[in-house]
MARVEX-13336 format. One record per residue: x, y, z of N, C-alpha, C in turn; residue in three letters; residue number from 1. Coordinates in Angstrom, 3 decimals, always signed. Layout:
BEGIN
n_px, n_py, n_pz, ca_px, ca_py, ca_pz, c_px, c_py, c_pz, guti, kepa
X, Y, Z, X, Y, Z, X, Y, Z, Ala, NUM
...
END
This chain:
BEGIN
n_px, n_py, n_pz, ca_px, ca_py, ca_pz, c_px, c_py, c_pz, guti, kepa
+32.224, +40.410, -60.541, +33.691, +40.012, -61.420, +34.178, +38.950, -60.938, Met, 1
+34.385, +38.344, -59.652, +35.264, +37.638, -58.984, +34.488, +36.317, -59.044, Asn, 2
+33.116, +36.338, -59.385, +32.595, +34.792, -59.461, +32.798, +35.043, -61.182, Ala, 3
+32.926, +35.670, -61.579, +32.993, +35.183, -63.360, +34.597, +34.379, -63.406, Leu, 4
+35.711, +34.670, -62.277, +36.974, +34.086, -62.554, +37.083, +32.853, -61.475, Tyr, 5
+35.836, +31.800, -61.972, +36.059, +30.124, -61.382, +36.404, +29.501, -62.687, Arg, 6
+36.125, +27.941, -61.898, +36.818, +27.585, -63.219, +35.622, +27.242, -64.687, Pro, 7
+34.566, +26.839, -64.232, +33.574, +27.046, -64.763, +33.151, +27.891, -66.114, Gly, 8
+33.012, +29.314, -65.586, +33.233, +30.504, -66.678, +34.868, +30.875, -66.996, Pro, 9
+35.626, +30.426, -66.667, +36.737, +30.676, -67.325, +36.836, +29.557, -68.664, Leu, 10
+36.445, +28.426, -68.664, +36.279, +27.536, -69.435, +35.347, +27.332, -70.335, Gly, 11
+34.167, +28.492, -70.223, +33.134, +28.443, -71.529, +33.017, +29.812, -72.103, Ser, 12
+33.534, +30.734, -71.623, +33.865, +31.809, -72.760, +32.639, +33.020, -72.162, Gly, 13
+32.442, +32.524, -70.672, +31.511, +33.399, -70.300, +32.081, +34.779, -70.011, Met, 14
+33.226, +35.148, -69.695, +33.664, +36.343, -69.188, +33.906, +37.029, -70.485, Ile, 15
+34.399, +36.739, -71.874, +34.086, +37.453, -72.859, +32.979, +37.894, -73.234, Asp, 16
+31.867, +37.336, -73.097, +30.349, +37.542, -73.421, +29.899, +38.511, -72.339, Asp, 17
+30.350, +38.249, -71.256, +30.181, +39.464, -70.425, +30.447, +40.828, -70.573, Phe, 18
+32.203, +40.740, -71.097, +32.408, +42.188, -71.237, +32.016, +42.458, -72.750, Ile, 19
+31.653, +42.000, -73.409, +31.480, +42.478, -74.870, +29.705, +42.823, -74.924, Gln, 20
+29.007, +42.495, -73.723, +27.474, +42.374, -73.909, +27.652, +44.151, -72.351, Arg, 21
+28.788, +44.059, -72.031, +28.519, +45.173, -70.825, +28.982, +46.589, -71.514, Lys, 22
+29.883, +46.115, -72.631, +30.633, +47.581, -73.374, +29.638, +47.409, -74.899, His, 23
+28.585, +46.765, -74.544, +27.707, +46.853, -76.232, +28.230, +46.637, -77.413, Gly, 24
+29.134, +45.621, -77.046, +29.756, +45.083, -78.378, +28.937, +43.962, -79.129, Ala, 25
+28.374, +43.380, -78.229, +27.554, +42.471, -78.237, +26.166, +42.383, -77.700, Lys, 26
+25.024, +42.099, -78.613, +23.878, +42.489, -77.911, +23.253, +40.997, -76.920, Arg, 27
+22.677, +41.938, -76.105, +22.047, +41.326, -74.778, +20.742, +40.943, -75.438, Ile, 28
+20.228, +39.129, -75.348, +19.565, +38.553, -75.883, +18.957, +37.725, -74.968, Arg, 29
+17.381, +37.563, -74.469, +17.162, +36.879, -73.264, +16.101, +35.578, -74.078, Tyr, 30
+16.092, +34.374, -74.139, +15.670, +33.484, -74.902, +14.053, +33.074, -74.503, Glu, 31
+13.640, +33.814, -73.239, +12.713, +33.859, -72.403, +12.754, +35.173, -72.146, His, 32
+11.412, +35.627, -71.875, +10.631, +36.972, -71.489, +11.102, +36.491, -69.722, Pro, 33
+10.981, +35.435, -69.124, +11.586, +35.029, -67.587, +12.548, +34.959, -67.251, Leu, 34
+13.512, +35.213, -68.288, +15.020, +35.621, -68.120, +15.295, +36.856, -67.938, Leu, 35
+14.599, +37.703, -68.315, +15.363, +39.064, -68.181, +15.342, +39.677, -66.594, Glu, 36
+14.409, +39.226, -66.009, +14.742, +39.904, -64.723, +15.463, +39.532, -63.834, Pro, 37
+16.068, +38.358, -64.291, +16.949, +36.873, -63.488, +18.504, +37.178, -63.787, Ile, 38
+18.749, +37.964, -65.246, +20.103, +38.244, -65.754, +20.062, +39.548, -66.306, Leu, 39
+19.096, +40.182, -66.043, +19.493, +41.683, -66.455, +21.031, +42.424, -65.586, Lys, 40
+21.297, +42.381, -64.554, +21.989, +42.643, -63.903, +23.843, +41.848, -64.330, Asp, 41
+23.481, +40.752, -64.884, +25.010, +40.396, -65.390, +24.568, +40.421, -66.934, Thr, 42
+23.957, +41.019, -67.876, +24.129, +41.269, -69.170, +23.722, +40.015, -69.753, Tyr, 43
+22.749, +38.981, -69.444, +22.127, +38.006, -69.855, +22.804, +36.790, -69.625, Gly, 44
+24.227, +36.441, -68.905, +24.893, +35.938, -68.554, +24.847, +35.030, -67.312, Val, 45
+24.628, +33.765, -66.979, +24.072, +33.159, -65.748, +25.929, +33.483, -64.906, Ile, 46
+25.788, +33.905, -63.578, +26.956, +34.235, -63.345, +26.988, +33.513, -61.905, Val, 47
+25.764, +33.140, -61.381, +25.859, +32.904, -60.065, +24.925, +31.591, -59.907, Tyr, 48
+25.541, +31.059, -58.998, +24.415, +29.634, -58.660, +22.791, +30.406, -58.296, Gln, 49
+22.677, +31.095, -57.638, +21.352, +31.552, -57.143, +20.482, +32.000, -58.382, Glu, 50
+21.233, +32.054, -59.755, +20.468, +32.512, -60.469, +19.704, +31.057, -61.444, Gln, 51
+20.684, +30.274, -61.211, +20.243, +28.841, -61.469, +19.053, +28.885, -61.071, Val, 52
+19.279, +29.126, -59.583, +17.847, +28.489, -59.011, +16.474, +29.384, -58.970, Met, 53
+16.827, +30.548, -59.601, +15.921, +31.448, -59.839, +15.104, +31.248, -61.326, Gln, 54
+16.358, +30.557, -62.515, +15.635, +30.391, -63.424, +14.729, +28.750, -63.477, Ile, 55
+15.403, +27.851, -62.513, +14.443, +26.881, -62.376, +13.336, +26.933, -61.573, Ala, 56
+13.153, +27.779, -60.992, +11.749, +28.085, -60.088, +10.831, +29.117, -61.488, Ser, 57
+11.766, +29.804, -61.875, +10.528, +30.883, -62.691, +10.212, +30.150, -63.945, Ala, 58
+11.293, +29.132, -64.688, +10.882, +28.403, -66.004, +10.163, +27.089, -65.634, Met, 59
+10.429, +26.298, -64.792, +9.862, +24.782, -64.349, +8.967, +24.923, -63.110, Ala, 60
+8.778, +25.954, -62.204, +8.136, +26.079, -61.779, +8.770, +25.128, -59.966, Gly, 61
+10.056, +25.118, -60.028, +10.805, +24.498, -58.866, +10.572, +25.322, -57.650, Tyr, 62
+10.560, +24.477, -56.645, +10.176, +24.874, -55.163, +11.747, +25.635, -54.742, Ser, 63
+11.921, +26.060, -53.768, +12.938, +26.356, -53.386, +14.250, +25.043, -52.918, Leu, 64
+13.487, +24.167, -52.483, +14.221, +22.993, -52.134, +14.757, +22.574, -53.607, Gly, 65
+13.688, +22.147, -54.353, +14.220, +21.567, -55.778, +15.349, +22.432, -56.359, Glu, 66
+14.956, +23.423, -56.531, +15.906, +24.224, -57.139, +17.582, +24.213, -56.272, Ser, 67
+17.492, +24.281, -54.837, +18.594, +24.453, -54.260, +19.392, +22.577, -54.486, Asp, 68
+18.569, +21.716, -54.712, +19.026, +20.242, -54.704, +19.437, +20.084, -56.553, Leu, 69
+19.083, +20.965, -56.956, +19.923, +21.043, -58.834, +21.199, +22.207, -58.844, Leu, 70
+21.142, +22.613, -58.204, +22.357, +23.746, -57.491, +23.958, +23.253, -57.098, Arg, 71
+23.183, +22.182, -56.297, +24.247, +21.733, -55.452, +24.413, +20.785, -56.594, Arg, 72
+23.615, +19.361, -57.474, +24.438, +18.817, -58.279, +25.179, +19.293, -59.363, Ala, 73
+25.133, +20.368, -59.723, +25.603, +21.499, -60.761, +27.087, +21.693, -60.288, Met, 74
+26.906, +22.572, -58.851, +28.103, +22.715, -58.014, +29.083, +21.498, -57.823, Gly, 75
+28.981, +20.430, -57.904, +29.761, +19.184, -57.393, +29.845, +18.484, -58.505, Lys, 76
+29.390, +19.238, -59.943, +29.042, +18.300, -61.468, +28.372, +16.601, -61.427, Lys, 77
+27.794, +16.424, -60.543, +27.310, +14.991, -60.435, +26.361, +14.747, -61.658, Lys, 78
+27.047, +14.240, -62.688, +26.183, +13.862, -63.825, +25.053, +13.242, -63.594, Ala, 79
+24.576, +12.184, -63.074, +23.596, +11.370, -62.671, +22.520, +12.088, -62.359, Glu, 80
+22.968, +12.975, -61.497, +21.693, +13.628, -60.881, +21.174, +15.017, -61.542, Ile, 81
+22.248, +15.652, -62.361, +21.996, +16.569, -63.404, +21.172, +16.114, -64.145, Met, 82
+21.575, +14.849, -64.922, +20.523, +14.049, -65.939, +19.241, +14.119, -65.611, Asp, 83
+19.208, +13.589, -64.564, +17.691, +13.140, -64.156, +16.693, +14.513, -63.587, Glu, 84
+17.582, +15.462, -63.333, +17.116, +16.571, -63.155, +16.835, +17.329, -64.641, Gln, 85
+17.726, +17.018, -65.403, +17.482, +17.701, -66.961, +16.209, +17.412, -67.730, Arg, 86
+15.652, +16.119, -67.362, +14.207, +15.696, -67.875, +13.543, +16.381, -67.365, Ala, 87
+13.443, +16.445, -65.613, +12.772, +17.131, -65.207, +12.111, +18.431, -65.253, Gly, 88
+13.500, +18.987, -65.612, +13.282, +20.805, -65.683, +12.356, +20.981, -67.213, Phe, 89
+12.968, +20.099, -68.279, +12.361, +20.544, -69.595, +11.049, +20.037, -69.562, Ile, 90
+10.776, +18.839, -68.779, +8.775, +18.290, -68.844, +8.836, +19.993, -67.931, Glu, 91
+8.666, +19.800, -67.052, +7.963, +21.006, -66.234, +7.919, +22.361, -67.016, Arg, 92
+9.262, +23.077, -67.470, +9.136, +23.738, -68.389, +8.126, +24.183, -69.167, Ala, 93
+7.949, +23.133, -69.890, +7.316, +22.435, -71.131, +5.754, +22.844, -70.522, Val, 94
+5.537, +22.225, -69.461, +4.366, +22.077, -68.876, +4.026, +23.799, -68.804, Ala, 95
+4.916, +24.762, -68.682, +4.489, +26.036, -68.137, +4.226, +26.831, -69.098, Arg, 96
+4.515, +26.297, -70.542, +4.490, +27.340, -72.022, +5.635, +27.631, -72.301, Gly, 97
+6.814, +26.634, -71.705, +8.032, +27.204, -72.193, +8.477, +26.258, -73.170, Val, 98
+9.235, +27.268, -74.529, +9.066, +25.766, -75.815, +9.938, +25.293, -75.238, Ser, 99
+10.244, +23.621, -75.746, +10.784, +22.632, -75.155, +12.528, +23.145, -75.715, Ala, 100
+12.860, +23.820, -76.721, +13.938, +24.092, -77.347, +14.387, +24.827, -76.462, Glu, 101
+14.001, +26.134, -75.755, +14.365, +26.451, -74.928, +14.849, +26.252, -73.541, Val, 102
+13.988, +25.819, -72.980, +13.880, +24.633, -71.759, +15.563, +23.442, -71.966, Ala, 103
+15.608, +23.100, -73.156, +16.723, +22.450, -73.103, +18.224, +23.138, -73.521, Arg, 104
+17.953, +24.028, -73.756, +19.173, +24.701, -73.667, +19.405, +25.359, -72.761, Arg, 105
+18.456, +25.463, -71.558, +18.723, +25.994, -70.157, +18.682, +25.028, -69.587, His, 106
+18.934, +23.690, -69.480, +18.839, +22.820, -68.949, +20.479, +21.898, -68.992, Ser, 107
+21.314, +22.520, -69.349, +22.735, +22.146, -69.552, +23.507, +22.623, -68.843, Arg, 108
END
């Protein structure tokens, strides 16, 4: 619960989604089967930075080092690096069979 009370989750509505999904008021939906084992414990909501790293690895084949660079860029809100990473993530995810639409949504 503590992880939800940070500026990012507070401003994005994640807390409401988490609570509603936990209590069954909102359906838990995984946009891709690769996401379920990563997000199951948090009711389909990305709560932890480690989940970002796991998603990058599972969907786009990022190495541990590559996914850590992505995590750091997101944590420090470095737009230029995130934009570069976004394009690479989408390209690599599509090459691994993830639809471009799902890859785009998870590159934000």
